[in-house]
C-alpha positions as CSV (number, residue, x, y, z in Angstrom):
1,M,0.1,0.0,0.0
2,L,1.7,3.1,-1.2
3,I,1.5,6.5,0.9
4,T,-0.7,9.1,-0.4
5,R,-0.9,13.0,0.5
6,N,-4.0,14.7,1.5
7,H,-5.0,17.0,4.1
8,P,-8.7,17.3,5.1
9,R,-8.1,16.7,8.6
10,L,-5.7,19.6,9.3
11,A,-7.9,21.9,11.1
12,F,-9.4,19.1,13.1
13,Q,-5.9,17.8,14.0
14,R,-4.7,21.2,15.0
15,A,-7.9,21.8,17.0
16,K,-7.7,18.6,18.8
17,S,-3.6,18.4,19.7
18,V,-2.8,20.5,22.6
19,F,0.5,21.8,22.7
20,E,2.0,21.2,26.0
21,K,5.5,21.7,26.8
22,K,7.2,20.5,30.2
23,K,10.8,20.4,30.9
24,N,11.5,16.6,32.1
25,Y,9.9,13.6,30.7
26,D,10.2,9.9,31.6
27,V,10.0,8.7,28.1
28,V,9.8,10.7,24.7
29,V,8.4,9.4,21.7
30,V,10.0,10.8,18.8
31,G,7.4,10.9,15.7
32,G,3.8,12.1,15.7
33,G,2.7,9.5,13.2
34,I,0.4,6.5,14.0
35,V,3.0,4.1,15.4
36,G,4.4,6.9,17.6
37,C,0.9,8.0,18.9
38,A,-0.1,4.4,19.4
39,T,3.2,3.4,21.3
40,A,2.8,6.6,23.4
41,R,-0.9,5.8,24.2
42,Q,0.0,2.3,25.1
43,L,2.9,3.4,27.5
44,Q,0.7,5.7,29.2
45,L,-2.1,3.0,29.4
46,D,0.6,0.4,30.8
47,R,2.4,3.1,33.3
48,P,-0.1,6.1,34.1
49,E,2.5,7.3,36.5
50,L,5.0,8.1,33.5
51,R,5.4,11.7,32.3
52,V,5.2,10.7,28.5
53,A,5.6,13.2,25.7
54,V,5.3,12.8,21.9
55,I,7.3,15.4,19.9
56,E,6.3,16.0,16.1
57,K,8.5,18.2,13.8
58,E,5.4,19.5,11.7
59,D,2.6,21.5,13.0
60,H,0.1,18.7,13.0
61,L,-0.1,14.8,13.8
62,A,0.1,12.4,11.0
63,P,1.7,14.8,8.4
64,H,3.1,12.4,6.0
65,Q,2.7,8.4,5.8
66,S,-0.1,7.9,8.5
67,G,-2.2,10.6,7.5
68,N,-1.7,10.1,3.7
69,N,-2.5,6.5,3.1
70,S,-5.1,4.9,1.2
71,G,-6.9,4.0,4.2
72,V,-7.7,0.4,4.1
73,I,-7.9,-1.9,7.3
74,H,-6.1,-5.1,6.2
75,A,-7.2,-8.5,7.2
76,G,-3.8,-10.3,7.2
77,I,-3.9,-12.5,4.2
78,Y,-0.7,-12.0,2.3
79,Y,1.8,-12.6,5.0
80,T,3.8,-15.6,5.7
81,P,1.9,-17.9,8.1
82,G,3.6,-17.6,11.6
83,S,5.4,-14.6,10.8
84,L,5.4,-11.3,13.0
85,K,3.6,-9.2,10.2
86,A,1.0,-11.9,9.9
87,K,0.3,-12.1,13.5
88,L,0.4,-8.4,14.2
89,C,-2.0,-7.5,11.3
90,V,-4.7,-10.1,12.4
91,E,-4.3,-8.9,16.1
92,G,-4.1,-5.3,15.0
93,M,-7.3,-5.4,12.8
94,K,-9.4,-6.9,15.6
95,M,-7.8,-4.0,18.2
96,A,-8.6,-1.4,15.6
97,Y,-12.2,-2.6,15.2
98,D,-12.4,-2.5,19.1
99,F,-10.9,0.7,19.4
100,F,-13.3,2.3,16.8
101,D,-16.4,0.8,18.5
102,Q,-15.5,2.0,21.8
103,R,-14.8,5.6,20.8
104,K,-17.8,5.5,18.2
105,F,-15.3,6.3,15.4
106,P,-16.3,6.2,11.8
107,Y,-15.1,3.3,9.6
108,K,-16.9,1.1,6.9
109,K,-16.4,-2.8,6.4
110,T,-16.5,-2.6,2.8
111,G,-14.9,-5.8,2.2
112,K,-12.2,-6.8,-0.4
113,L,-12.2,-8.9,-3.6
114,I,-8.5,-10.4,-4.7
115,V,-9.2,-11.1,-8.2
116,A,-7.3,-13.5,-10.5
117,V,-7.9,-12.3,-14.2
118,E,-5.3,-14.7,-15.8
119,P,-5.1,-18.3,-15.7
120,V,-1.4,-18.2,-14.4
121,E,-2.9,-16.5,-11.3
122,L,-5.2,-19.2,-10.4
123,D,-2.6,-21.3,-8.3
124,R,-1.2,-18.2,-6.7
125,L,-4.9,-17.2,-5.7
126,E,-5.4,-20.6,-4.0
127,N,-2.2,-20.3,-2.1
128,L,-2.9,-17.0,-1.2
129,Y,-6.4,-18.4,0.2
130,K,-4.7,-21.1,2.3
131,R,-2.1,-18.4,3.5
132,G,-5.0,-16.5,4.8
133,L,-6.6,-19.5,6.6
134,Q,-3.4,-20.4,8.3
135,N,-3.2,-16.7,9.6
136,G,-6.5,-16.9,11.2
137,V,-8.1,-14.3,8.7
138,P,-11.8,-14.7,9.7
139,D,-14.7,-15.5,7.1
140,L,-12.5,-15.8,3.8
141,K,-14.3,-17.3,1.0
142,L,-13.2,-18.4,-2.6
143,V,-15.5,-16.9,-5.3
144,K,-16.3,-18.4,-8.6
145,A,-16.1,-16.3,-11.8
146,E,-20.1,-15.9,-12.0
147,E,-20.2,-15.2,-8.3
148,I,-18.0,-12.2,-8.5
149,K,-20.9,-9.8,-9.4
150,E,-22.6,-10.7,-6.3
151,Y,-19.9,-8.6,-4.4
152,E,-18.8,-6.2,-7.2
153,P,-21.3,-5.9,-10.2
154,H,-18.8,-4.2,-12.6
155,C,-15.8,-6.5,-11.8
156,K,-14.8,-9.7,-13.9
157,G,-12.4,-12.2,-13.3
158,L,-11.8,-15.9,-13.4
159,K,-11.9,-16.4,-9.5
160,A,-11.5,-14.2,-6.3
161,I,-11.0,-14.3,-2.6
162,W,-13.6,-12.6,-0.7
163,S,-12.5,-10.9,2.5
164,P,-15.7,-9.5,4.1
165,H,-13.6,-7.9,7.1
166,T,-11.4,-5.9,5.2
167,G,-12.5,-2.0,5.7
168,I,-11.7,1.5,5.4
169,V,-11.1,4.1,7.7
170,D,-9.2,7.4,8.1
171,W,-5.9,6.6,9.4
172,G,-4.7,10.3,9.7
173,A,-8.0,11.2,12.0
174,V,-7.5,7.8,13.8
175,T,-3.9,9.0,14.7
176,A,-5.3,12.2,16.1
177,E,-7.9,10.0,18.2
178,Y,-5.0,7.9,19.6
179,A,-3.2,11.3,20.4
180,K,-6.6,12.5,22.0
181,D,-6.8,9.4,24.4
182,F,-3.1,9.6,25.1
183,Q,-3.6,13.2,26.3
184,E,-6.7,12.4,28.0
185,K,-4.6,9.9,30.1
186,G,-2.1,12.7,31.0
187,G,0.3,12.4,28.0
188,S,1.9,15.7,26.1
189,V,1.9,16.2,22.6
190,L,4.7,18.7,21.3
191,L,4.2,19.8,17.8
192,S,6.4,21.9,15.4
193,F,9.4,20.4,17.5
194,P,11.8,19.0,15.0
195,L,14.7,16.8,16.6
196,V,18.2,18.1,15.8
197,S,20.4,16.2,18.2
198,F,20.8,14.3,21.3
199,D,23.2,15.5,23.8
200,E,24.2,14.1,27.5
201,N,22.4,16.2,30.1
202,N,24.3,16.8,33.5
203,D,21.3,15.7,35.7
204,P,21.4,12.1,36.1
205,N,17.5,11.7,36.6
206,F,17.0,13.1,33.1
207,P,20.3,12.0,31.3
208,I,19.2,12.6,27.7
209,R,18.8,16.0,26.2
210,L,16.8,16.2,23.0
211,N,17.5,19.5,20.9
212,S,15.3,21.3,18.8
213,N,16.0,24.4,16.7
214,A,16.7,27.7,18.4
215,S,13.2,28.9,18.9
216,K,12.1,25.6,20.3
217,G,15.1,24.9,22.7
218,S,15.4,21.5,24.3
219,I,13.7,19.1,26.6
220,T,15.0,16.2,28.7
221,S,14.0,12.7,29.2
222,R,15.1,9.6,31.0
223,Y,14.3,7.4,28.0
224,V,13.5,7.7,24.2
225,I,11.6,5.9,21.7
226,T,11.9,6.8,17.8
227,C,9.2,6.1,15.3
228,A,10.3,8.3,12.8
229,G,9.0,6.9,9.6
230,L,10.6,8.6,6.5
231,H,13.7,9.8,8.6
232,S,14.0,6.8,11.0
233,D,17.6,6.1,9.5
234,R,18.7,9.6,10.0
235,V,17.3,9.9,13.5
236,A,18.8,6.6,14.4
237,Q,22.4,7.8,13.3
238,L,21.9,11.0,15.8
239,S,22.6,8.3,18.5
240,G,25.6,6.4,16.9
241,C,23.5,3.9,15.0
242,S,24.5,2.5,11.5
243,S,22.9,4.0,8.3
244,D,21.6,0.7,7.2
245,P,18.9,0.0,6.4
246,K,18.5,3.0,4.5
247,I,15.1,4.8,3.9
248,I,14.5,5.1,0.0
249,P,11.5,7.1,-0.7
250,F,9.1,5.6,-3.3
251,R,6.3,8.0,-4.7
252,G,2.8,6.4,-5.8
253,E,0.6,8.3,-8.0
254,Y,-3.2,7.7,-8.1
255,L,-6.0,8.3,-10.3
256,L,-9.3,9.5,-9.2
257,L,-12.6,8.1,-10.4
258,K,-14.9,10.8,-11.4
259,P,-18.0,11.2,-9.4
260,E,-20.3,10.2,-11.8
261,K,-18.6,6.8,-12.1
262,R,-18.2,6.0,-8.6
263,H,-20.8,3.4,-8.9
264,L,-18.3,1.1,-10.8
265,V,-16.6,0.4,-7.4
266,K,-18.3,-0.6,-4.3
267,T,-15.6,-2.5,-2.4
268,N,-11.7,-3.0,-2.4
269,I,-10.7,-4.5,-5.6
270,Y,-7.2,-6.1,-5.4
271,P,-4.8,-8.0,-7.8
272,V,-3.1,-11.2,-7.1
273,P,0.4,-10.3,-6.0
274,D,3.1,-11.3,-8.5
275,P,6.1,-12.9,-6.6
276,R,8.4,-11.4,-9.5
277,F,7.9,-7.8,-8.5
278,P,8.5,-5.7,-5.4
279,F,5.2,-4.0,-5.1
280,L,1.6,-5.1,-5.2
281,G,0.3,-3.5,-8.4
282,V,-2.9,-1.3,-9.2
283,H,-5.8,-1.6,-7.0
284,F,-9.4,0.1,-6.6
285,T,-9.9,1.6,-3.1
286,P,-13.2,3.2,-2.1
287,R,-12.6,6.4,0.4
288,M,-14.6,7.3,3.5
289,N,-15.4,10.6,2.0
290,G,-17.1,9.0,-1.2
291,D,-14.1,9.2,-3.4
292,V,-12.5,6.3,-5.2
293,W,-8.8,5.9,-5.7
294,L,-7.3,3.9,-8.6
295,G,-3.7,2.8,-8.8
296,P,-0.8,3.5,-7.7
297,N,2.4,2.9,-9.5
298,A,5.7,3.2,-7.7
299,V,8.6,5.4,-8.5
300,L,11.6,6.7,-6.9
301,A,10.7,10.0,-5.0
302,Y,13.1,13.1,-5.5
303,K,12.7,14.1,-1.9
304,R,12.0,12.3,1.4
305,E,8.7,14.3,1.6
306,G,8.3,14.7,-2.3
307,Y,4.9,14.3,-3.5
308,S,5.2,15.5,-7.1
309,Y,7.9,15.4,-10.0
310,L,8.6,19.3,-9.1
311,S,9.5,18.5,-5.4
312,I,13.2,17.8,-5.4
313,S,15.9,17.8,-2.6
314,P,19.3,17.6,-4.5
315,G,20.6,15.9,-0.9
316,D,17.9,13.3,-0.8
317,L,18.3,12.6,-4.6
318,I,21.9,12.0,-4.4
319,E,21.6,10.1,-1.2
320,S,19.2,7.6,-2.6
321,L,20.9,7.4,-6.2
322,S,24.7,7.0,-4.7
323,Y,23.4,4.1,-2.3
324,S,24.8,0.8,-3.2
325,G,21.5,-0.9,-2.4
326,M,19.8,1.4,-4.8
327,H,22.2,0.4,-7.8
328,K,21.6,-3.1,-7.2
329,L,17.7,-2.7,-7.0
330,V,17.7,-1.0,-10.2
331,Q,19.7,-3.5,-12.0
332,K,17.4,-6.3,-10.8
333,Y,14.1,-4.3,-11.6
334,F,15.2,-2.0,-14.1
335,N,12.3,-3.0,-16.7
336,Y,9.5,-3.0,-14.1
337,G,10.9,0.4,-12.9
338,M,10.5,1.9,-16.5
339,K,7.0,0.6,-16.8
340,E,5.9,2.1,-13.5
341,L,7.2,5.5,-14.5
342,Y,5.5,5.2,-17.8
343,R,2.4,4.3,-16.1
344,G,2.8,7.4,-14.3
345,I,3.3,9.8,-17.1
346,Y,0.7,8.3,-19.4
347,I,-2.1,7.5,-17.4
348,R,-3.9,5.5,-20.3
349,A,-1.3,3.0,-19.4
350,Q,-2.6,2.8,-16.0
351,V,-6.2,2.8,-16.8
352,K,-5.3,-0.3,-19.2
353,Q,-4.2,-2.3,-16.2
354,L,-7.3,-1.3,-14.2
355,Q,-9.5,-2.5,-17.1
356,R,-8.4,-5.8,-16.5
357,F,-10.6,-5.9,-13.4
358,V,-13.5,-3.4,-14.4
359,P,-13.8,-3.7,-18.1
360,E,-16.3,-0.8,-18.2
361,L,-13.8,1.6,-17.2
362,K,-12.7,4.4,-19.6
363,F,-9.8,6.7,-19.8
364,S,-12.5,9.6,-19.9
365,D,-13.7,8.5,-16.4
366,V,-10.6,9.3,-14.5
367,T,-8.6,12.3,-13.5
368,R,-5.4,12.7,-11.8
369,G,-5.3,12.2,-8.1
370,P,-3.2,12.3,-5.1
371,A,0.4,11.2,-4.7
372,G,2.4,10.1,-1.9
373,V,5.4,8.8,-0.4
374,R,6.5,5.4,1.1
375,A,9.2,5.0,3.5
376,Q,11.0,1.9,2.0
377,A,13.7,0.5,4.2
378,M,16.3,-1.2,2.0
379,D,19.9,-2.9,2.7
380,S,23.1,-2.6,1.1
381,S,22.4,-5.6,-1.2
382,G,19.4,-4.1,-2.7
383,N,16.7,-6.1,-0.7
384,L,13.6,-4.3,0.5
385,V,13.3,-4.8,4.1
386,D,9.9,-6.5,4.8
387,D,10.3,-7.3,8.5
388,F,10.4,-4.8,11.8
389,V,13.9,-3.5,12.3
390,F,14.7,-2.1,15.9
391,D,18.0,-0.6,17.0
392,E,19.5,0.7,20.2
393,A,21.5,3.7,20.8
394,K,25.4,3.4,21.1
395,G,27.7,4.8,23.4
396,Q,26.5,7.2,26.3
397,F,22.9,6.5,25.6
398,D,23.4,2.8,25.5
399,G,20.1,1.1,27.0
400,R,18.3,4.4,27.0
401,I,17.2,5.0,23.4
402,L,15.2,2.4,21.5
403,H,14.9,3.1,17.5
404,V,12.0,1.7,15.2
405,R,13.8,1.9,12.1
406,N,11.1,-0.2,10.2
407,A,7.3,-0.7,10.6
408,P,6.5,-2.4,7.3
409,S,2.9,-2.1,5.8
410,P,0.3,-2.7,7.1
411,G,1.6,-0.6,9.8
412,A,-1.7,1.5,10.1
413,T,-3.8,-1.6,10.5
414,S,-1.4,-3.1,12.9
415,S,-0.5,0.0,14.8
416,L,-2.1,-1.0,18.3
417,A,-0.5,-4.3,18.1
418,I,2.9,-2.9,17.1
419,A,2.4,-0.6,19.8
420,K,2.1,-3.3,22.4
421,M,5.3,-4.9,20.9
422,I,7.3,-1.8,21.1
423,V,6.6,-1.2,24.7
424,N,7.5,-4.7,25.6
425,K,10.6,-4.2,23.8
426,A,11.3,-0.8,25.6
427,N,10.5,-2.4,29.1
428,E,13.3,-5.0,28.6
429,L,15.6,-2.4,27.3
430,F,14.8,0.5,29.8
431,H,14.2,-1.9,33.0
432,I,11.1,0.7,33.9
């Protein structure tokens, strides 16, 4: 699932996020995205006596990945049985729905079809179905070609998996709701507080100084957990950690279905993953506000937070292009990458891919839509890191700073389960 940029909740988040700055904290969580806010909330739930704060460099919560994704609540079908990703997704989905119901938070269980449109995909679909059952995904069903229309009247395929518990939600607003619950329990949120460096503080009770820019000053803490998303590798390096795995930003570009054509799509329609390629491929995603997003492609972003071809950071771009892992990835997937770039420029090519699932779709039915950035962790061998990566500070901060360097998709769906895991790791490391 690629990350997309859209800020309808900005005023809401600003209104609900109280800026509260104290001097000293027991734990500071760096990063006001969904994993950071979920982690701070879980820590405050488990240890209400602690003084916990979230710091965020932007002026609102969930400014990038968490607030700008496709909004799908995943069921846990794709992931290797027994893996941490599979366990956390299935657990996280249940926890998310429970949280939404308790807080009376809006969501929709739209369901999802994973559709095989070519004979070569049928065996892969069957294996995917078995994988979902092994993962404990509830109420999965194999659907024959003639039955697909019962779930999605305008969709065609040879066979499909129906997942009734897949849903949609506004994950940016969910992040704000996590933060609201966190604050109600005594936590603090510090916005517009970019982290510049860590220093050793003279006070042994609060040995870590977190420095921001000149106008914001600094705060101190006993312990730190970082959940910095697109900048997770750079933040880890501030405390002496390795630069690997490197974050390489990939932009995904969506199309929008015109309002008069929204009747063509009622549920999430996804392709059968092709194991030869690193990304999932184009899909259909209904949104909470009634929009329908189509796509995305996946191309290198020219800036870590670069949402268009004209958004360029020479430093970020050189860093990505000079990385040895990127060279190896390009060699391995050069033709695939060129096709993704072509589909981004010539949207007829992307529509052609989408017509494999909804033949009625026409080029005239779509417009260019939002684009966004995915923080893709990559190692020096050119492998896309597909698992969780944790790191610990070195030197004078040994045992006091825990870095979450990669929280892979479906990070939003799994966020509450991930938060429990992070807090457990922090308890082991910090002995608090």
